[in-house]
C-alpha positions in Angstrom: 15.9 60.1 -27.5 14.5 56.4 -28.0 15.3 54.8 -31.3 12.1 54.9 -33.4 10.5 51.6 -34.4 8.9 53.1 -37.5 11.5 52.9 -40.4 9.9 56.0 -42.1 10.7 58.3 -39.2 12.9 61.3 -39.8 16.4 60.4 -39.4 18.1 61.6 -36.2 21.5 63.3 -35.9 24.4 61.0 -35.3 27.5 61.5 -33.1 29.8 59.2 -31.2 28.3 59.9 -27.8 24.9 58.4 -29.3 26.6 55.1 -30.0 28.1 54.7 -26.5 26.4 52.4 -23.9 24.1 54.6 -21.8 25.0 55.0 -17.9 21.3 55.1 -17.3 19.4 52.0 -16.0 17.5 49.9 -18.4 14.0 51.0 -18.6 14.6 54.6 -17.9 14.0 57.5 -20.4 16.8 57.3 -23.1 17.5 53.6 -22.5 14.6 51.2 -23.3 14.4 47.9 -21.5 16.0 44.8 -22.9 13.9 42.0 -23.8 14.7 39.0 -21.7 15.9 35.8 -23.7 13.2 33.3 -24.0 13.5 30.2 -22.0 11.6 26.9 -22.2 10.8 24.9 -18.9 9.4 21.5 -18.4 8.4 19.6 -15.3 11.5 18.1 -13.7 12.3 14.5 -15.1 10.3 11.9 -13.3 7.6 14.2 -12.3 4.2 14.9 -13.7 2.1 18.1 -14.6 -1.5 17.6 -13.6 -3.8 19.2 -16.2 -7.5 19.1 -15.6 -7.9 15.7 -17.3 -4.8 14.2 -15.7 -6.1 15.7 -12.1 -9.5 13.9 -12.7 -7.7 10.6 -13.3 -5.5 11.0 -10.2 -8.7 11.7 -8.2 -10.2 8.6 -9.8 -7.4 6.4 -8.6 -7.1 8.0 -5.0 -10.8 7.8 -4.5 -10.8 4.1 -5.5 -8.1 3.6 -3.1 -9.8 5.6 -0.2 -13.3 3.9 -0.9 -11.8 0.3 -0.7 -9.8 1.1 2.4 -13.0 2.5 4.2 -15.2 -0.4 3.2 -12.8 -2.8 4.7 -12.7 -0.6 8.0 -9.4 1.2 7.7 -9.1 4.7 8.8 -7.1 7.4 7.0 -4.1 8.9 8.6 -1.1 10.9 7.1 2.3 12.2 8.1 4.9 14.8 7.0 6.2 14.8 3.5 9.6 15.7 5.1 11.0 13.0 7.5 14.1 12.8 9.6 16.7 10.9 7.6 17.8 8.8 10.5 14.4 7.3 10.5 15.0 5.3 7.4 18.5 4.3 8.6 16.7 2.3 11.4 14.9 0.2 9.1 17.1 0.0 6.0 20.7 1.1 7.0 22.8 4.0 5.6 22.6 2.8 2.1 19.0 3.9 1.8 20.1 7.5 1.8 21.3 7.1 -1.9 17.7 6.5 -2.8 16.3 9.6 -1.3 16.1 13.3 -2.0 17.9 15.1 1.0 16.5 18.2 2.2 18.2 21.0 4.2 17.5 24.6 5.1 20.3 27.2 4.1 19.1 29.3 7.0 20.1 26.9 9.5 24.1 26.8 10.3 23.7 23.3 11.9 22.0 22.0 8.6 24.7 23.6 6.4 27.5 22.3 8.7 26.1 18.9 8.5 25.9 18.6 4.8 29.4 20.1 4.5 30.8 17.5 7.0 29.0 14.3 6.0 27.4 15.0 2.7 23.9 13.9 4.3 21.1 16.2 4.7 19.3 16.0 8.0 15.8 15.8 6.2 14.5 13.8 3.3 11.4 13.6 1.1 9.7 10.5 2.1 10.4 7.6 -0.1 7.8 5.3 1.8 5.3 5.3 4.5 6.3 2.3 6.8 8.9 4.1 9.0 6.4 7.0 9.6 3.6 4.5 10.3 6.0 2.7 12.7 7.0 6.2 14.4 3.4 7.0 15.0 2.3 3.6 16.2 5.4 3.7 18.7 4.5 7.2 20.0 0.9 6.1 20.9 1.1 2.4 21.3 -0.7 2.4 24.7 -3.6 4.4 23.5 -4.3 2.8 20.2 -7.0 0.2 19.8 -6.2 -3.5 19.1 -6.3 -3.9 16.2 -5.4 -0.6 14.6 -6.3 -0.5 11.0 -4.9 2.6 9.0 -4.5 3.8 5.5 -2.9 6.5 3.7 -2.7 7.8 0.1 -0.4 10.6 -0.9 2.9 11.7 -2.6 6.2 9.9 -2.1 9.8 10.5 -3.7 12.5 8.2 -5.0 16.0 9.5 -6.1 16.3 7.0 -9.0 16.5 6.8 -12.8 12.9 7.4 -14.1 11.5 4.5 -16.4 8.3 2.8 -17.2 6.3 2.2 -14.0 8.8 4.1 -11.9 9.0 7.9 -11.4 11.0 10.2 -8.9 7.6 11.5 -7.6 4.6 9.3 -7.4 1.3 8.5 -5.4 1.1 5.5 -3.2 -1.6 3.7 -1.2 -0.6 2.1 2.0 -2.9 -0.2 4.1 -1.7 -1.6 7.4 -3.3 -3.8 10.0 -1.5 -3.2 13.5 -1.9 -5.2 16.6 -4.1 -8.5 17.1 -6.0 -9.3 20.1 -4.9 -12.6 21.6 -1.6 -12.5 19.8 0.4 -12.4 23.0 -1.5 -15.3 24.5 -1.0 -17.6 21.4 0.6 -20.7 22.7 0.3 -23.1 19.7 1.1 -22.9 16.1 -2.6 -23.4 15.4 -3.5 -20.3 17.7 -0.8 -18.2 15.9 -2.2 -19.3 12.5 -5.7 -18.6 13.3 -5.0 -15.1 14.6 -2.4 -13.9 12.1 -4.2 -15.2 9.0 -7.2 -13.1 10.0 -5.3 -10.0 9.6 -3.2 -11.1 6.6 -6.4 -12.2 4.6 -8.1 -9.0 5.5 -5.2 -6.9 3.9 -5.1 -9.1 0.8 -9.0 -9.0 0.5 -8.7 -5.1 0.6 -6.3 -5.2 -2.3 -8.6 -7.6 -4.3 -11.5 -5.3 -3.7 -9.6 -2.4 -5.2 -8.5 -4.4 -8.2 -12.1 -5.6 -8.7 -13.5 -2.1 -8.3 -11.5 -0.8 -11.2 -12.7 -3.6 -13.6 -9.6 -5.9 -13.4 -10.5 -9.5 -13.1 -8.4 -12.6 -11.6 -7.7 -13.4 -15.3 -5.9 -10.1 -15.7 -3.7 -10.1 -12.4 -2.8 -12.5 -9.7 -1.9 -12.2 -6.0 1.2 -14.3 -5.8 1.6 -15.3 -2.0 4.5 -16.8 -0.2 5.7 -17.7 3.3 8.9 -16.1 4.4 10.2 -18.6 6.8 9.8 -21.2 4.2 11.8 -19.3 1.7 14.6 -18.7 4.3 14.8 -22.5 4.8 15.1 -23.2 1.2 17.8 -20.4 0.9 19.9 -22.1 3.7 19.4 -25.5 2.1 20.9 -24.4 -1.2 23.9 -22.3 0.2 22.6 -18.8 0.8 22.8 -18.8 4.5 24.2 -16.2 6.9 25.3 -13.0 5.3 24.5 -14.5 1.9 21.0 -14.8 2.6 20.0 -11.1 2.6 22.0 -10.7 -0.7 20.2 -13.6 -2.2 16.7 -12.3 -1.3 17.6 -8.8 -2.9 18.6 -10.8 -6.0 15.4 -12.7 -6.1 13.5 -9.5 -5.5 15.2 -8.1 -8.8 15.3 -11.3 -10.7 12.7 -10.2 -13.4 14.9 -7.0 -14.2 18.1 -9.0 -14.3 19.6 -11.0 -17.3 19.7 -14.5 -16.6 23.5 -14.6 -17.1 24.0 -11.8 -14.4 21.7 -13.7 -12.0 23.6 -16.9 -12.3 27.0 -15.1 -11.9 25.9 -13.2 -8.7 24.4 -16.4 -7.2 27.7 -18.2 -7.8 29.6 -15.3 -6.1 27.5 -16.1 -3.1 27.8 -19.7 -3.1 24.3 -20.2 -3.7 23.1 -23.1 -6.0 20.2 -21.1 -7.6 19.3 -24.1 -9.8 18.7 -26.3 -6.8 16.8 -23.4 -5.1 14.4 -23.3 -8.1 13.8 -27.0 -8.1 13.1 -26.9 -4.3 10.7 -23.9 -4.8 8.7 -25.8 -7.5 8.6 -28.9 -5.3 7.5 -27.2 -2.2 5.0 -24.7 -3.9 3.5 -27.8 -5.2 3.4 -29.4 -1.7 1.8 -26.4 -0.2 -0.9 -26.4 -2.7 -1.7 -30.0 -2.1 -2.1 -29.0 1.7 1.1 -30.2 3.2 1.2 -29.1 6.9 4.9 -29.5 7.7 8.5 -29.0 6.3 11.6 -30.3 7.5 15.3 -30.2 6.5 18.6 -30.3 8.4 18.1 -27.1 10.2 14.4 -26.3 10.0 11.1 -27.6 11.2 8.4 -25.6 9.9 4.6 -25.8 10.6 2.8 -24.7 7.6 -0.7 -24.6 9.1 -0.6 -20.9 8.6 -0.8 -21.8 4.8 -3.7 -23.8 5.0 -5.4 -21.4 7.3 -4.8 -18.6 5.0 -6.2 -20.5 2.0 -9.4 -21.1 4.2 -9.7 -17.3 4.9 -9.2 -16.3 1.1 -12.2 -18.7 0.5 -14.4 -17.2 3.0 -13.5 -13.7 1.8 -14.3 -14.5 -1.8 -10.8 -13.7 -3.3 -9.3 -17.3 -3.6 -9.6 -17.1 -7.4 -7.0 -14.3 -7.3 -4.5 -16.3 -5.4 -1.3 -18.0 -6.5 1.0 -19.7 -4.0 4.7 -19.0 -5.2 7.7 -19.4 -2.8 9.9 -17.4 -5.3 8.3 -14.3 -4.0 10.4 -13.1 -1.1 10.1 -9.2 -0.9 13.8 -8.1 -0.6 13.2 -6.1 2.6 14.7 -7.9 5.6 11.9 -6.9 8.2 9.2 -9.3 6.8 8.5 -12.2 9.1 5.8 -14.3 7.6 3.3 -14.2 4.8 4.4 -12.0 1.9 2.7 -11.3 -1.5 2.8 -9.3 -4.8 0.3 -8.3 -7.2 1.6 -9.4 -10.7 0.4 -8.5 -14.2 2.1 -9.8 -17.3 4.7 -7.2 -18.6 4.3 -4.9 -15.7 6.3 -4.4 -12.5 4.6 -5.6 -9.3 1.5 -3.5 -9.0 1.5 -3.9 -5.2 3.3 -5.8 -2.6 3.5 -6.3 1.1 3.5 -8.8 4.0 3.8 -9.5 7.7 6.3 -7.5 9.7 6.2 -8.3 13.4 9.4 -7.0 14.7 9.5 -3.4 13.0 7.6 -1.2 15.3 9.8 -2.5 18.3 12.8 -1.1 16.4 11.3 2.5 16.5 10.8 2.4 20.3 7.2 0.7 20.4 6.4 -2.4 22.3 6.5 -5.8 20.3 3.6 -5.2 17.8 2.5 -7.8 15.1 1.6 -6.0 11.9 0.9 -6.7 8.2 0.3 -4.3 5.3 1.0 -3.4 1.7 1.7 -0.6 -0.6 0.5 0.2 -4.1 1.8 2.9 -6.5 -0.4 4.8 -8.9 2.1 4.7 -11.8 1.9 0.9 -12.5 -1.7 0.6 -11.6 -2.5 3.5 -14.2 -0.4 1.6 -16.9 -2.1 -1.5 -16.3 -5.6 0.0 -16.4 -4.8 2.1 -19.6 -3.5 -1.1 -21.3 -6.6 -3.1 -20.5 -8.8 -0.1 -21.6 -10.3 0.2 -18.1 -9.4 3.9 -17.5 -12.6 5.9 -17.9 -12.5 9.0 -20.1 -14.4 12.1 -20.9 -18.1 11.9 -19.6 -17.5 8.4 -18.2 -14.6 9.6 -16.0 -16.6 12.7 -14.8 -19.6 10.6 -14.0 -17.4 8.1 -12.1 -16.1 11.1 -9.9 -19.7 12.1 -9.1 -20.6 8.8 -7.4 -20.9 9.1 -3.7 -17.8 8.2 -1.8 -17.8 5.3 0.8 -19.2 6.3 4.1 -16.6 6.8 7.0 -19.4 5.8 9.1 -19.9 2.0 9.0 -23.0 0.9 7.5 -22.9 -2.6 9.2 -21.5 -3.9 12.2 -21.9 -7.8 12.0 -21.4 -10.2 14.9 -22.7 -13.5 16.3 -22.8 -15.2 19.8 -21.9 -18.5 18.5 -18.3 -19.5 17.5 -19.5 -21.9 14.9 -21.2 -19.1 13.0 -18.0 -17.0 12.7 -17.3 -18.0 9.1 -21.0 -16.9 8.1 -20.0 -13.5 9.8 -16.9 -13.2 7.4 -18.6 -14.2 4.4 -21.5 -11.6 4.8 -19.1 -8.9 5.7 -17.2 -9.7 2.5 -20.4 -9.7 0.6 -21.3 -6.3 1.8 -17.9 -4.9 1.2 -17.9 -6.2 -2.6 -21.4 -4.9 -3.1 -23.0 -8.4 -4.0 -26.4 -7.4 -5.7 -26.0 -3.8 -4.1 -23.9 -0.7 -3.9 -20.7 -1.6 -1.8 -21.0 -0.9 1.9 -18.7 -0.2 4.7 -18.9 -3.3 7.0 -17.1 -4.2 10.2 -17.1 -7.0 12.6 -15.6 -7.5 16.1 -12.3 -8.7 16.8 -12.5 -9.2 20.5 -13.1 -12.6 22.0 -16.4 -11.6 23.8 -19.7 -13.3 22.8 -21.8 -11.1 25.0 -24.4 -9.5 22.8 -24.9 -6.6 25.1 -21.2 -5.7 24.9 -21.1 -6.3 21.2 -24.1 -3.8 20.7 -22.1 -1.3 22.7 -19.2 -1.7 20.5 -21.3 -1.3 17.3 -22.8 2.0 18.9 -19.2 3.1 20.0 -18.1 2.6 16.2 -21.2 4.6 15.1 -22.5 1.8 12.9 -25.9 2.4 11.3 -27.1 -1.2 11.6 -26.1 -3.8 14.0 -26.4 -7.3 12.4 -26.7 -10.4 14.7 -26.3 -13.8 12.9 -28.5 -16.0 14.9 -28.1 -19.2 12.8 -27.0 -20.4 9.5 -30.3 -19.2 8.0 -31.4 -16.2 10.0 -30.1 -12.6 11.1 -31.5 -10.0 13.3 -31.1 -6.5 12.1 -31.0 -3.7 14.7 -31.0 0.0 13.4 -28.9 2.0 15.8 -30.2 5.4 15.2 -34.0 4.8 14.8 -36.4 2.0 13.7 -37.6 -1.3 14.5 -35.6 -4.4 15.0 -36.3 -7.0 12.3 -35.4 -10.6 11.5 -34.6 -11.9 7.9 -33.4 -14.6 6.1 -29.7 -14.7 5.9 -30.0 -15.3 2.2 -31.5 -11.8 2.1 -29.7 -10.0 4.7 -27.2 -8.1 2.4 -30.1 -6.7 0.3 -32.1 -5.7 3.4 -29.2 -4.0 5.0 -28.6 -2.0 1.7 -32.2 -0.8 1.8 -31.9 0.1 5.5 -28.8 2.3 5.2 -30.0 4.1 2.0 -33.1 5.6 3.7 
């Protein structure tokens, strides 16, 4: 008989058998169920729970990423959260496995045997997107357009110690500009500078557009831009050549996190004169800002026309106020080949970073393919916006989430038949994307060399643009709705406002 809960119930007979443990299962008559011990659970360290308000903030960040990407003509892709561990060894070597969460199936004898024999799982939770991107490009290289402009925004994982600005599970935005028409035919440094700077500056401008859209200004954050071949030359000149070069770059990349004494000690172990390096960085950064076009030392002759061409592009795209040239920026990964940059705010880790990587896709079985891209994590960005009082809350947050997203269909496709008017095309496209005097629009322009109006109109239609915009002169533009409506001509100064009215109907 069950023990009564009520203390005033009649006393029951007692005997020795009544005090023995019951042979009956718990929860059966004569043996009441035992209450389980209470346990408290929290999210694993370095991860986050997303309650409604938190999920709304996550959506605010990811939609800002998505809208900036689409306005700049990038198309969304994604890949698996699980990837083959060997994929990351191709880019970074075996050491990268220590930074990743390994995954294997206990139902697979092969998986279990591999883990027992090598200590390495066959799969990992993806720590970054670039290898996945390279694999995807290599698989369909012959079918992809030139250029291919892709972005993704999703979860990534790093097996490291959580701290401010760095978690084990995080969201990351990746933007990549792959392939360049005319790249293979570039025969001079001026050709190379003209072609690559176009893609490089568009990636940087997309990043700036995102920062601007969240309320940040150029006084809050800077895009520090460097040129990797120049950094390599300065490292070699100061003793960090050969095998020591990669180690020196890793040190430079971690410099803000290392005590000065440890940095000096590590440089000395490499035989690297870091004080001389800093001196040369300051000298050559100043020379670049002054417009120097050439650098020469004992082993290097570097044409810096790419730097002046990039600066001109930044001016055309309206983001030059955000730019600071700084040759101490290296990006520690070895695969960078040209322009590199980091988005820096005082007191924070880099908000974003990236650069040109012209040899990586070839490592994954694809053809030689020029590419440039960057990544931005949500953790540092959210910290920065919160510290600046720029994260919307309550009704303001909900209101921001009700705004219409950027249209995946291009609002405007802008082009000209006159080479001399190309800078005007780029400036108008930048104004449309920024929303100068109107809501920001999804604007594109051609990358092909053709100046044939008929072919360019066909390209605009093939991209499903709403309006084709033909720059006729430095004062006039022709607007041609591609669904329905009359072709009109307007003053170039009024073009953005007229286009905005046409696409809002």
